[in-house]
N, C-alpha and C positions, 0 to 999 in steps of 0.2 A: 207606605213604607218610606218614601222620601221625606214625608213630614216627620215621622218618628226619628229618622236619622238626623234631620236638621235640629230637632229639639235636643237630641242627645249631644250633638256637636256643640250647640249653643251653651248647654249647661256645663260641658267640660271646659269650654273657653272661659266661662265666668269663673269657675273654680281655679283655673290655671292662670288667672291674671297676674301680671308681674309689674311691680313698681321699680323703676330704674332711678337710682340716686347716684351721687358721686361723692368721693372724699379725696382730699388733696394728698393724703399720705397713708402709709400702712399703719394699722393700729399696732401700738407697742404691746399692750396687754389687755385682752378682753376680760378683765377681772375688775369689778367695780371698786374693789378696795384699793387697787393700785393703778387704775385707769386715769392717768393725769394728762394725757394728750387728747386733743379734741376728737380725733378719729376713734380712739378707744372708747371715750366717754359716750359719743354719739351712738355707736353700734351696740355698746353694752346696754344702753337704755332699752333696746328692743328685746334683749335676752333675759334681763333680770328685773325683779320687782323690789321695791322697798317696803317698809312697814306702812309708811304714810306718804302722802303727796299733797300738793296744793289743789284746791278746787279751781274751776275755770276762772273765777274772779281774782285768784291770787291772794285773797284775803284770809282764807280759812284753810286749816289742815284737815284732810279727810283720810280715811283708811285706804290702804292698798292691799298688802298682805294682811294687815290688821283689819278686821271687820269693824272694830270700834276701839276706843281707848277712854280711860277715865283717870282723872287726877285724884289720887288718894289723899295727897297732901302736897305742899309746895315742893317737896323733894321726892315724891314717889308717883310714878305713872304705871298703870296696868294696861297692857294691850291684849285684847281678845282677838285671836287669829282666825282667819277664815278656815273653815273645814273643807276637806276634799281637795286641797291644792296639792299638785304633784310637781316634782322636778321633771325635767325633760326626759330623764331616763326611766320615769315611772315611779320612782320612790316617793313616799309621802313627805310633804313639807311639815315641819313641826316646830315647836318652841325651842327644841334643842339646836336647830339651825341658827336661830337668832342669837342664842347664848354663844354658840361656837363662833359666829361672825364677829361678835363683840370681842371675845377672847383673842381671836386671830388678829384683828386690826390693831389691837393694843399690845400685841406680843412683839418681842424682838425679832421674830421671823419676818415681819413685814416692815418695810420702810415706806411709809405712806404719809403724805401731808394731812390726809383726812383723819388720822389718828388723834390729832389735836382736838377735834370736835368732841371727843369722848373723855377729855381730861377731867371733867367734873362728874363723871359717872362712877359711883362707888361700887355698884353691883348690878348684874343682870342675871335674873334667876327665872327658870322655868317652873311655874307653880303646877302646871300639868301640860299635856301635849299641846294645848291651844291657848295657854295663858302665860304671858311674860310680864314679870314685874321688874321695873327699872328704878333703882334708888340712886339719887344724886347726892353728892357731898354738900351741895348748897343749892338754893334756887338758881335756875339758869334760864336766860331769856330764849335760848334755842333748844330747850329740852325736847321738843317734838321734832323740830327741823333736822336734827342730826340723824334721825331715823329715816330720812329720805335717801339714804345710801343703800345700794343693792345688798341683798342678803345672799350669802353663798352656802353651798351644800356641805354639811358636816361629813356625810358618809363618803364623799369623794376626797375631801381635803384634810381630814383629821390625821392621817398618817403621812402627809406630804412634808418632807424635810426642808425642801427648798421652794417656798411659795413664790419668790420673785422669779425663779426660773422654771416653774412648773409647766408641764404640758397643758394644764388646765387653762392657762392664759391664752392659748391658741385653740383650745377645744373646750370651751366653756359649757357648763350645764347650769341652766337657770330655771326659773319658774315663769318667765315672761311670755309674751304673746308670739314671739318668734324664736326659732331654733336655728343655731348655726349649722348649715348644711355643707358649705364649702368655703375654704379660705385659701386663696391663691395670692400670695404676696406680689405686689406691684401689678396685679391684674384685676381681680374682682373678689368680692365676698358675697356669698349667697345665703340668705335666711329663708326658712320656710315656715309657714303658719303652724302654730302649735294647736293641734286638733283638740287638746284637752285643756286649753286655757280656761281659767276659772270664770272669767266673764263670758266669753264665747270665742269660738274660733274666729280669727281675723278674716275679714271678707276678701282681702287681697292675699293670694296664696303665697307669693314669692316676692322678696325684696332683694334686689341686686345692687350692691355698692360697687361702682366702677372706680378703681384707684387711679386717679389722673393727677399728676403733680403739676402739670402745666395749665395755668388758668385759661389760656386761649383755647387749648384743646377742649377743656371742660365747656367753655362757652359755645364753641362750634358744635359739639355733640348735642348740647341742649337745643341750639337753633335747628339742628337736624332732627329733633324729636327723639334722640336716643337717651335723653335724661328727662324724667317726668317732673321732678320737683327740684328746684335749685334756687340759689340766690344770685342776684345780678349786681354788678358794680354800677354805680351811677352813670359812668361814661357809656357803658354798654346799654343801659336802659334808655338814656337820652339820645344816643347818636348811632347805635349799631343795630337797631331792630327795624324790621319792615312790617308791612301790613299783614303778610302771611304769618309772621310770628304771632301777632296779636290775635289772629284767627284761631291759632292752635293753643295759645297759652293765655291764662288769666294772670293778673299781677295784683299784689297786695303789699302795701308799704306800712311797716310798723317800726316804732323806735326800738333800736337794739338794746339788749341787756348787756352792753359791753362798752369799753372805751379803749382807745389807742393811746399809748404813752411811750415816752422815751425815758428809760430807767437808767440811773447812774450806778455804777459799782462803787458803793460808798466805802469799800475797803481800800480804795486807791486814794492816795494823799491829795491828788488834784481835785477830787470831788468832795473831799471832806471839808473844804473851805466853803461856808455858806455864801460868800460873795460870788464865787464862781457859779454856783447853782442858780443864784438869783440873776446873775448877768445873762446866763444862757436862757433863762425863762423870759427875760425882757428883750432878748435879741430876736426872738421868733414871733411870727405873725400867725397865730392860730386860725384866725378867720380866713386867711389866705389858703390854708390847708382845706378848710371846709369848702371854700369857693372853687378851688382848682380841682381837688381830688374827688369831692363828693357832690359837686354841682348843686349845692344847697340841700342835698339829701342827708342832713345831719346837723349837729350843733357843736359849738366849742365846749370842750369838757372843762369843768371847773374843779373837779375833785373826785374822790374815790367811790362815791355811792350813787345809786341809780337816780337820775332826775325824776322827780315826782314821788319818790319814796319818802317815808317819814324821816329818815335819817339824812336826807339831802339838805344841805345848808345853802339856801338861795341868797343868803347875805354875802357869800363869797363870790366875787366876780373874777373872771379871767384877767390876767395881767395884760395890759395894753403894751404893744411893742414900743420900746423906748431905747433907741440905739445909743443916744448920748449917755444915758445912765448906765447901760450895759458896758460901754467902753470904760467908763470911770471905775466901775466895780472891778473889771478885769485888770485895769492898771493898778488899782490898790492891792490886788491879789498877786501882782508881780508879772503880769502878762502884757506885752505890747507888741509893736510891729517886729522888733528884733527878737523877741522871745514870745512867740504866739502860743496860745493854748492849742494843743493838738490832741485829737482822740479819734477813735473809730466807732462808728455806728454799725452794729451787727443786726441783721434781720433775716427773715426767710422769704422765699419767693412763693410759698404756699398761699399767701394772701396777695392778690394781684396788685393791691394799692400800696402796700407798705414799701416796696422798693422805690416807688415814685415819691412817697412821703419822705423817705430818707434823702433823696436827691434835693427835694425842696428845702428840708432842714439844713442840708449841707450848704446850699446857696444862701439861705437866710443868715446862717451863722458866719459865713464869710464876710458879711456886711459889717461885722464888728471885729474882724481879723482872726476869727477862730477857724483853724484848718481841720476839716473833717474828712476822713477816709471812710469808705463804705465796704461792708462785707455782706454779700447776699448769698444765702445758702439754701439748699434743699432742707425741708423741715426736719426730717429725722436726724440728719447730720448736725443741723443747727441745735436741736434739742440735746443730742448726746455729747457734742463736743464743745458747745458754747454755753448753753443755758444751765444744764444740770451741773456741770463742774464749775460753773461761775467764772469761766474764762472769757471775760468780756470787759470792755471799758464802758460802753453803753449798749443797751438793747432796745430795739424798736419792736414793741409787742402789743398785745391786747389782753385784757382781763374780762371774763364774764362777770356780770353783776347779778347778785341774788336779790329776790324780793325782801329777804330778811338778811341784811349783810352782817357777816361776822368778820370784823377786821383783824381778829386774832391771828389767823394763819398768815396773812400777808404783812401786817404792820406791827405786830408785837415782836419784841426782841427774841422771844422764844422760837419764832419761826425761822430764825437764821441758823438752821441746822442742815446737815446733809439730807436731801430729799424734801426740804421745807420750801414753802412758797415765798418766804422773805429772802429771795435770792439776791437782792441788791445789798443786803446787809444794813437795813435801816434799824437804828437803835435810838429811842427817845424815851426817857423816863416819864415825861409828861404824858405822851401818847399811851405808854404801857399802863400807867395808873388809870387813865380814863377808860381804856379797854377793859381792865380788870373790874372797875366799878360798874361799867355797863353790863358785863356778863352776869353780875349778881342781881341785876334788876329784873323783876317780873312785872313791873308796872309799865305798860306800853308807852305812856307819855314821857316817863322818866328815861326809859330806854332811848326813845327818839331824841330827846334833848341831849343825852350823852353822845349819841351818834353824831349829832351836829357839831358838838365840841370836838370830837375826834376828827371829823372832816376838816375843821378849821386848823387844828393842830398839825395835821399831816401836810396840808397845803402850805402852811407857813414855813415848814421845813424844806420844801422843794426836793424831796427825795426822787420824785418823778417830774417830768414835764407832762402834765395832763394835757392831751391834745384835742381829741375829737370823740364825740359820741355819734357814731354813724347810724343811719337808719338801715333797717333790713328791707331790701326789696325782694320779696318772694315772688317767684313765678311757678305756676303749676299747670300741667296739661288739663285742658278742658274736659278730657275724658274722666278725670277723677271727680267723684261726687262725695259730698259729706264733709268737706273741709270747713271748720268753724274756727275762725281766728279768735284768740283770747289774749290777755296780757302776757300769757306764757308763750305766745307764738301761734303757729298754725297746726301744731301736732297734737292738739287735744282730740281725744277719741279717734286716733288714727286706725284703730282696729275696726271702726265702722266705715272707713272709707271704701269706696267701690271704684273700680276702673272699668269703664264700659267702652 
């Protein structure tokens, strides 16, 4: 009898395993069409599926909700959808949901920067319940990648008048491996395994996101074993861990798909002068940021695309600090000791390193007589009152980098719209023309060559100070089995993970 009870208890404990994660802020909207903050995007990925995704190598596009796809012509793709897929409420997923998602994200009801991805789509049509035909106005280099966006349910949202304010954004229904069970703002978010997920039920039953804005609190919780998977800052990894921690956690370091930058509000007269932007670029020491903040767990950023990708231009080198030249440029632009250049750097404390990066930049710029003040805010307040309304002089932020970069959203003049990602107001006819030419290319080598030209054009204009590409230092509890790192990170096949 005792043996039977033990086996029963053991099986229940396996089923009820819980993965504890953390996020630095409340998710704004758990809707993949309008999830623009990192917390929303991260959590939405557990709840929704896209038509396609990258394979573990990051080189090929494979099916997700689509079982397969075929190119009928350079401007037509047909997707064959998986059969038997259900939404979390039990309703069947069909081609009508894909058509609805496209119509919704391109409608005036939705203010989403992701809508620009679909600007060359002419028509999305359901040929039957499990076949979708997409027709493009012209050949497009990202004709498949745009369908890596989550698909939303027609039967829930088709009569919704206010998508941006819909209750769906905090009570989402997806097809993904996890179902939202509980959302307590500023406390925690709980996801439960989808028992009917089309691949198989995830082996970890529950995922709990602890919402912790303070980086030190997140770090202490992880050290205490209250967080199972997390990222470490270089200082934490190098100097704040003990032998007991390494006995509990494994670590894995991978280059991040992101960069840190200082962006100028180019709508302001002071930053419209290219001499000012060049002077600020020459006044800073990027390698010092890598050395001090990242303890060599990173590299100097030279431009807007992922190092190692085909679009990366390795002929472009980072500017070397040149204080004499920086002072001369500032003087020619009308700034000197009596009339110094003054501006504010705004950033968020959701990232532990950025406030310190702002302080180092403040000190470095003082070396050429530039007076910088700092504004450090909680992420949601920063996003809502500074970034989105574009009420800043400069912002210290980061961008994620795609394996297939599409510079249109960030760098094309068309992106300078409400809700758009060209929040600094960058306008360049040369860059616009190169982006438009690249988009029409379906030849990989021609596309890559154009991306390298775009890279050089942007860097020459100095709309940002490209600073650092940090490494990601992942740590995870040794109880977790099945983690297989790829170029996409550590989350490949997470539905197969086990926590023992």
